[in-house]
C-alpha angles and dihedrals in degrees: 000000000000121000123208116240116248117267107260094201093069117100118232116258115262098179093224096314122108123191111240114241118216113224118207116224119250108248113244130010140198094265091057090049090053090047091051093047094050092045090051091051090050089047092052092048089050093049099041105033139044095227094091122045126195096270091050089049092052092046093049090048090053093048091047092049093048090051091049094049092047091051091051091048092050091047092051093044091054090059098050096097095042093077 
């Protein structure tokens, strides 16, 4: 007596439970590119001109980084309930 092979297109039964899949973040984003561009402009102004001294450069870097981290936190917090 010949038996038919099982249909390979059927998904296995999960009985209402699905295994969570971890998604890796995509490296880099537009906000980081803007941060890097603005930091580079501040760096060039600091190196070339006399308008920005080293303490101003450090202060502007801190302010820029805080703004970047806040924007990333707000972006991630807005997606918490989507999953």
